[in-house]
VEXRO-356731 format. One record per residue (C-alpha): x negated, y, z negated; chain. Coordinates in steps of 0.25 Angstrom, whole numbers, plus 5000, padded with zeros to 4 digits. Each point is the difference from the previous one (the first is absolute). Layout:
VEXRO-356731
<site c1="X" c2="Y" c3="Z" chain="A"/>
...
//
This chain:
VEXRO-356731
<site c1="4981" c2="5009" c3="5007" chain="A"/>
<site c1="5007" c2="5013" c3="5003" chain="A"/>
<site c1="4998" c2="5012" c3="5007" chain="A"/>
<site c1="5007" c2="5014" c3="4999" chain="A"/>
<site c1="5001" c2="5004" c3="5013" chain="A"/>
<site c1="5014" c2="5006" c3="5005" chain="A"/>
<site c1="5007" c2="4990" c3="5010" chain="A"/>
<site c1="5009" c2="5008" c3="5010" chain="A"/>
<site c1="5008" c2="4994" c3="5012" chain="A"/>
<site c1="5014" c2="5006" c3="4997" chain="A"/>
<site c1="5009" c2="5003" c3="4989" chain="A"/>
<site c1="5013" c2="4993" c3="5004" chain="A"/>
<site c1="5001" c2="4984" c3="4997" chain="A"/>
<site c1="5005" c2="4991" c3="5012" chain="A"/>
<site c1="5014" c2="4997" c3="4999" chain="A"/>
<site c1="5000" c2="4985" c3="5001" chain="A"/>
<site c1="4991" c2="4999" c3="4986" chain="A"/>
<site c1="5004" c2="4994" c3="4988" chain="A"/>
<site c1="4993" c2="5012" c3="4994" chain="A"/>
<site c1="5005" c2="5014" c3="4997" chain="A"/>
<site c1="4997" c2="5012" c3="4991" chain="A"/>
<site c1="5006" c2="5001" c3="4987" chain="A"/>
<site c1="4995" c2="5014" c3="4997" chain="A"/>
<site c1="4996" c2="4996" c3="4985" chain="A"/>
<site c1="4991" c2="5008" c3="4993" chain="A"/>
<site c1="4994" c2="4997" c3="4987" chain="A"/>
<site c1="4991" c2="5008" c3="4989" chain="A"/>
<site c1="4985" c2="4999" c3="5003" chain="A"/>
<site c1="4988" c2="5004" c3="4991" chain="A"/>
<site c1="4994" c2="5013" c3="5001" chain="A"/>
<site c1="4985" c2="4998" c3="5007" chain="A"/>
<site c1="4997" c2="5000" c3="5015" chain="A"/>
<site c1="5004" c2="4986" c3="5004" chain="A"/>
<site c1="4993" c2="4992" c3="5011" chain="A"/>
<site c1="5006" c2="4986" c3="5000" chain="A"/>
<site c1="5013" c2="4993" c3="4994" chain="A"/>
<site c1="5003" c2="4985" c3="4996" chain="A"/>
<site c1="5011" c2="4993" c3="4993" chain="A"/>
<site c1="5002" c2="4987" c3="4994" chain="A"/>
<site c1="5013" c2="4990" c3="5002" chain="A"/>
<site c1="5003" c2="5004" c3="4985" chain="A"/>
<site c1="5004" c2="5015" c3="5005" chain="A"/>
<site c1="4987" c2="5007" c3="4995" chain="A"/>
<site c1="4992" c2="5010" c3="5008" chain="A"/>
<site c1="4985" c2="5002" c3="5000" chain="A"/>
<site c1="4995" c2="5014" c3="5005" chain="A"/>
<site c1="4985" c2="5003" c3="5002" chain="A"/>
<site c1="4995" c2="5014" c3="5000" chain="A"/>
<site c1="4993" c2="5010" c3="4993" chain="A"/>
<site c1="5002" c2="4995" c3="4987" chain="A"/>
<site c1="4997" c2="4985" c3="5003" chain="A"/>
<site c1="5011" c2="4990" c3="5000" chain="A"/>
<site c1="5013" c2="5002" c3="4995" chain="A"/>
<site c1="5011" c2="4989" c3="4997" chain="A"/>
<site c1="5015" c2="5005" c3="4999" chain="A"/>
<site c1="5014" c2="4994" c3="5000" chain="A"/>
<site c1="5010" c2="5003" c3="5011" chain="A"/>
<site c1="5004" c2="5014" c3="4993" chain="A"/>
<site c1="4986" c2="5004" c3="5000" chain="A"/>
<site c1="4997" c2="4998" c3="4985" chain="A"/>
<site c1="4986" c2="4997" c3="4998" chain="A"/>
<site c1="4996" c2="4988" c3="4994" chain="A"/>
<site c1="4985" c2="4999" c3="5000" chain="A"/>
<site c1="4989" c2="5005" c3="5007" chain="A"/>
<site c1="4984" c2="4997" c3="5005" chain="A"/>
<site c1="4988" c2="5007" c3="5004" chain="A"/>
<site c1="4986" c2="4997" c3="5003" chain="A"/>
<site c1="4994" c2="5014" c3="5003" chain="A"/>
<site c1="4986" c2="4993" c3="4999" chain="A"/>
<site c1="5005" c2="4991" c3="5013" chain="A"/>
<site c1="5008" c2="5010" c3="5006" chain="A"/>
<site c1="5012" c2="4996" c3="5008" chain="A"/>
<site c1="5002" c2="4986" c3="5004" chain="A"/>
<site c1="5001" c2="4996" c3="5014" chain="A"/>
<site c1="5012" c2="4989" c3="4997" chain="A"/>
<site c1="5008" c2="4996" c3="4991" chain="A"/>
<site c1="5009" c2="4988" c3="4999" chain="A"/>
<site c1="5013" c2="5000" c3="4992" chain="A"/>
<site c1="5008" c2="4987" c3="5005" chain="A"/>
<site c1="4997" c2="4995" c3="4986" chain="A"/>
<site c1="5005" c2="5010" c3="4990" chain="A"/>
<site c1="4992" c2="4993" c3="4989" chain="A"/>
<site c1="4987" c2="4999" c3="5006" chain="A"/>
<site c1="4997" c2="5013" c3="5009" chain="A"/>
<site c1="4987" c2="5000" c3="5010" chain="A"/>
<site c1="4991" c2="5013" c3="5002" chain="A"/>
<site c1="4990" c2="4998" c3="5009" chain="A"/>
<site c1="4989" c2="5012" c3="5000" chain="A"/>
<site c1="4992" c2="4997" c3="5014" chain="A"/>
<site c1="4988" c2="5010" c3="4998" chain="A"/>
<site c1="4997" c2="4993" c3="4987" chain="A"/>
<site c1="5002" c2="4987" c3="5004" chain="A"/>
<site c1="5010" c2="4999" c3="4987" chain="A"/>
<site c1="5013" c2="4992" c3="4998" chain="A"/>
<site c1="5009" c2="5003" c3="4987" chain="A"/>
<site c1="5012" c2="4992" c3="4997" chain="A"/>
<site c1="5010" c2="5009" c3="4991" chain="A"/>
<site c1="5012" c2="4992" c3="4991" chain="A"/>
<site c1="5014" c2="5006" c3="5001" chain="A"/>
<site c1="4996" c2="5013" c3="4990" chain="A"/>
<site c1="4990" c2="5004" c3="5010" chain="A"/>
<site c1="4989" c2="4994" c3="4989" chain="A"/>
<site c1="4988" c2="4995" c3="5006" chain="A"/>
<site c1="5002" c2="4985" c3="4996" chain="A"/>
<site c1="4986" c2="4994" c3="5004" chain="A"/>
<site c1="4986" c2="5005" c3="5002" chain="A"/>
<site c1="4998" c2="5006" c3="5013" chain="A"/>
<site c1="4995" c2="4991" c3="5012" chain="A"/>
<site c1="4988" c2="5005" c3="5008" chain="A"/>
<site c1="4999" c2="4994" c3="5012" chain="A"/>
<site c1="4986" c2="5005" c3="5003" chain="A"/>
<site c1="4994" c2="4993" c3="4987" chain="A"/>
<site c1="5007" c2="4987" c3="5007" chain="A"/>
<site c1="4993" c2="5001" c3="5012" chain="A"/>
<site c1="5011" c2="5006" c3="5008" chain="A"/>
<site c1="4994" c2="5014" c3="5009" chain="A"/>
<site c1="5012" c2="5002" c3="5010" chain="A"/>
<site c1="5014" c2="4996" c3="4995" chain="A"/>
<site c1="5010" c2="5011" c3="5007" chain="A"/>
<site c1="5013" c2="4992" c3="4995" chain="A"/>
<site c1="5005" c2="4994" c3="4988" chain="A"/>
<site c1="5012" c2="4995" c3="4994" chain="A"/>
<site c1="5006" c2="4991" c3="4989" chain="A"/>
<site c1="5004" c2="4986" c3="5002" chain="A"/>
<site c1="5006" c2="4990" c3="4991" chain="A"/>
<site c1="4998" c2="4998" c3="4985" chain="A"/>
<site c1="4984" c2="5003" c3="4997" chain="A"/>
<site c1="4996" c2="5002" c3="5015" chain="A"/>
<site c1="4997" c2="5012" c3="5009" chain="A"/>
<site c1="5000" c2="4999" c3="5016" chain="A"/>
<site c1="4988" c2="5009" c3="5005" chain="A"/>
<site c1="4994" c2="5002" c3="5015" chain="A"/>
<site c1="4987" c2="4999" c3="5001" chain="A"/>
<site c1="4994" c2="5008" c3="5012" chain="A"/>
<site c1="4986" c2="4992" c3="4998" chain="A"/>
<site c1="5007" c2="4987" c3="5003" chain="A"/>
<site c1="5012" c2="5006" c3="5007" chain="A"/>
<site c1="5009" c2="4990" c3="4991" chain="A"/>
<site c1="5011" c2="5004" c3="4989" chain="A"/>
<site c1="4996" c2="4991" c3="4988" chain="A"/>
<site c1="5008" c2="4996" c3="4989" chain="A"/>
<site c1="4993" c2="5003" c3="4987" chain="A"/>
<site c1="5002" c2="4996" c3="4985" chain="A"/>
<site c1="4999" c2="5012" c3="4992" chain="A"/>
<site c1="4996" c2="4993" c3="4986" chain="A"/>
<site c1="4988" c2="4993" c3="5007" chain="A"/>
<site c1="4998" c2="5008" c3="5012" chain="A"/>
<site c1="4999" c2="4987" c3="5007" chain="A"/>
<site c1="5006" c2="4997" c3="5015" chain="A"/>
<site c1="5011" c2="4991" c3="5002" chain="A"/>
<site c1="5003" c2="5002" c3="5014" chain="A"/>
<site c1="4996" c2="5007" c3="5012" chain="A"/>
<site c1="5007" c2="5002" c3="5014" chain="A"/>
<site c1="4994" c2="4999" c3="5012" chain="A"/>
<site c1="4991" c2="5011" c3="5007" chain="A"/>
<site c1="5011" c2="5010" c3="5004" chain="A"/>
<site c1="4993" c2="5003" c3="5014" chain="A"/>
<site c1="5000" c2="4985" c3="5002" chain="A"/>
<site c1="5016" c2="5000" c3="4998" chain="A"/>
<site c1="5001" c2="5011" c3="5009" chain="A"/>
<site c1="4990" c2="4997" c3="5010" chain="A"/>
<site c1="4995" c2="5014" c3="5001" chain="A"/>
<site c1="4993" c2="5012" c3="4993" chain="A"/>
<site c1="5010" c2="5007" c3="4990" chain="A"/>
<site c1="5000" c2="5010" c3="4989" chain="A"/>
<site c1="5008" c2="4996" c3="4986" chain="A"/>
<site c1="5008" c2="5011" c3="4996" chain="A"/>
<site c1="5007" c2="4995" c3="4989" chain="A"/>
<site c1="5004" c2="4988" c3="4990" chain="A"/>
<site c1="5015" c2="4997" c3="4994" chain="A"/>
<site c1="5003" c2="4989" c3="4991" chain="A"/>
<site c1="5012" c2="4993" c3="4994" chain="A"/>
<site c1="5002" c2="4988" c3="4993" chain="A"/>
<site c1="5003" c2="4992" c3="5012" chain="A"/>
<site c1="4986" c2="5004" c3="5007" chain="A"/>
<site c1="4995" c2="5012" c3="5006" chain="A"/>
<site c1="4999" c2="5010" c3="5013" chain="A"/>
<site c1="4988" c2="5005" c3="5006" chain="A"/>
<site c1="5001" c2="5012" c3="5010" chain="A"/>
<site c1="4991" c2="5003" c3="5010" chain="A"/>
<site c1="4997" c2="5008" c3="5013" chain="A"/>
<site c1="5005" c2="4990" c3="5007" chain="A"/>
<site c1="5012" c2="4995" c3="4992" chain="A"/>
<site c1="5005" c2="4993" c3="4987" chain="A"/>
<site c1="4997" c2="4987" c3="4996" chain="A"/>
<site c1="5007" c2="4993" c3="4990" chain="A"/>
<site c1="4994" c2="4989" c3="4990" chain="A"/>
<site c1="5007" c2="4991" c3="4990" chain="A"/>
<site c1="4996" c2="4999" c3="4985" chain="A"/>
<site c1="4990" c2="4990" c3="5003" chain="A"/>
<site c1="4993" c2="5009" c3="5010" chain="A"/>
<site c1="5005" c2="4992" c3="5012" chain="A"/>
<site c1="5002" c2="5008" c3="5012" chain="A"/>
<site c1="5015" c2="5002" c3="5004" chain="A"/>
<site c1="5001" c2="5009" c3="5012" chain="A"/>
<site c1="4997" c2="5012" c3="5008" chain="A"/>
<site c1="5008" c2="5012" c3="5004" chain="A"/>
<site c1="4995" c2="5011" c3="5009" chain="A"/>
<site c1="5005" c2="5012" c3="4993" chain="A"/>
<site c1="4990" c2="5009" c3="4997" chain="A"/>
<site c1="5000" c2="5015" c3="4993" chain="A"/>
<site c1="5004" c2="4994" c3="4988" chain="A"/>
<site c1="5000" c2="5010" c3="4988" chain="A"/>
<site c1="5005" c2="4991" c3="4989" chain="A"/>
<site c1="5007" c2="4986" c3="4998" chain="A"/>
<site c1="5009" c2="4997" c3="4987" chain="A"/>
<site c1="5006" c2="4986" c3="4996" chain="A"/>
<site c1="5015" c2="5001" c3="4997" chain="A"/>
<site c1="5002" c2="4987" c3="4993" chain="A"/>
<site c1="5005" c2="4993" c3="5014" chain="A"/>
<site c1="4992" c2="5007" c3="5010" chain="A"/>
<site c1="4989" c2="5009" c3="5005" chain="A"/>
<site c1="5004" c2="5014" c3="5002" chain="A"/>
<site c1="4989" c2="5008" c3="5009" chain="A"/>
<site c1="4998" c2="5013" c3="5005" chain="A"/>
<site c1="4993" c2="5005" c3="5012" chain="A"/>
<site c1="5001" c2="5012" c3="5009" chain="A"/>
<site c1="5012" c2="4995" c3="5007" chain="A"/>
<site c1="5008" c2="4998" c3="4987" chain="A"/>
<site c1="5004" c2="4988" c3="4991" chain="A"/>
<site c1="4999" c2="4986" c3="5002" chain="A"/>
<site c1="5005" c2="4987" c3="4993" chain="A"/>
<site c1="4991" c2="4987" c3="5000" chain="A"/>
<site c1="5005" c2="4987" c3="4994" chain="A"/>
<site c1="4992" c2="4988" c3="4997" chain="A"/>
<site c1="4999" c2="4993" c3="5016" chain="A"/>
<site c1="5008" c2="5010" c3="5005" chain="A"/>
<site c1="4997" c2="5011" c3="5011" chain="A"/>
<site c1="5001" c2="5014" c3="4996" chain="A"/>
<site c1="5013" c2="5008" c3="5001" chain="A"/>
<site c1="5000" c2="5015" c3="5000" chain="A"/>
<site c1="5010" c2="5006" c3="4990" chain="A"/>
<site c1="4998" c2="5014" c3="5004" chain="A"/>
<site c1="4993" c2="5011" c3="5007" chain="A"/>
<site c1="4990" c2="5008" c3="4994" chain="A"/>
<site c1="5003" c2="5013" c3="4991" chain="A"/>
<site c1="4991" c2="5010" c3="4993" chain="A"/>
<site c1="4994" c2="4997" c3="4987" chain="A"/>
<site c1="4986" c2="5000" c3="4992" chain="A"/>
<site c1="5002" c2="4986" c3="4992" chain="A"/>
<site c1="5011" c2="4991" c3="4999" chain="A"/>
<site c1="5003" c2="4989" c3="4991" chain="A"/>
<site c1="5010" c2="4988" c3="4999" chain="A"/>
<site c1="5010" c2="4995" c3="4987" chain="A"/>
<site c1="5013" c2="4993" c3="5000" chain="A"/>
<site c1="5006" c2="5003" c3="5013" chain="A"/>
<site c1="4995" c2="5014" c3="5004" chain="A"/>
<site c1="4988" c2="5006" c3="5006" chain="A"/>
<site c1="4996" c2="5013" c3="4991" chain="A"/>
<site c1="4993" c2="5011" c3="5009" chain="A"/>
<site c1="4990" c2="5010" c3="4994" chain="A"/>
<site c1="5001" c2="5012" c3="5009" chain="A"/>
<site c1="4990" c2="5009" c3="4991" chain="A"/>
<site c1="5011" c2="5007" c3="4991" chain="A"/>
<site c1="5011" c2="4990" c3="4998" chain="A"/>
<site c1="5004" c2="4985" c3="5002" chain="A"/>
<site c1="5010" c2="4995" c3="5008" chain="A"/>
<site c1="5005" c2="4985" c3="5002" chain="A"/>
<site c1="5004" c2="4992" c3="5012" chain="A"/>
<site c1="5011" c2="4989" c3="4997" chain="A"/>
<site c1="4994" c2="4987" c3="5007" chain="A"/>
<site c1="5007" c2="4988" c3="5004" chain="A"/>
<site c1="4989" c2="4987" c3="4999" chain="A"/>
//
């Protein structure tokens, strides 16, 4: 899930950090932009007043998508450039787009399938989805083709051994992260719980290809499989951010700058 809330705890990066401000700017679509993403192929995705627009690094528009009847999606998953997931929480709708931002299959109506409270959803491998079912308090792995459930996690409250509030779900080819108000939980591709980290106030997480890059009110953190968190930068001001090919791109409301990062 994403939030457009500005985070600010200082404008200087810590000296011992492997991350530094490059100051690179790129052309952006002429519209009111709320959120940005990038994929590992160097494509950028801007969500704003004209819908979802895909560009290359030079800012040239490649494709666009809009569903005024559904409004603004609450989450977008772009880690697989061939299959983009859009989640409209209010309407309980899930849409899959191809690399040209064309809707590639019929929208999935979660309410019609009996899921009344699914605040978080993300792509899994092949034809599968991860969805957090608030009623069951579990993450389910669903086959999009026949809507069958292939596996499910333990109840999140059972894992944490205390009440919690789930905030976001982020996926990769290796598994997924679930963020809560008590911290984050990592799972493998089979839905097996791996570890818990007491990192809170998380506003976004992205898979870099080798590790998770996570941002909260204190800055950016790296989480590798079965390793503890490592902070790589203190916080700076931004409205949204994304990662692509070794750089963090910051959207400040007017332009985009990049941070070079060593993983």
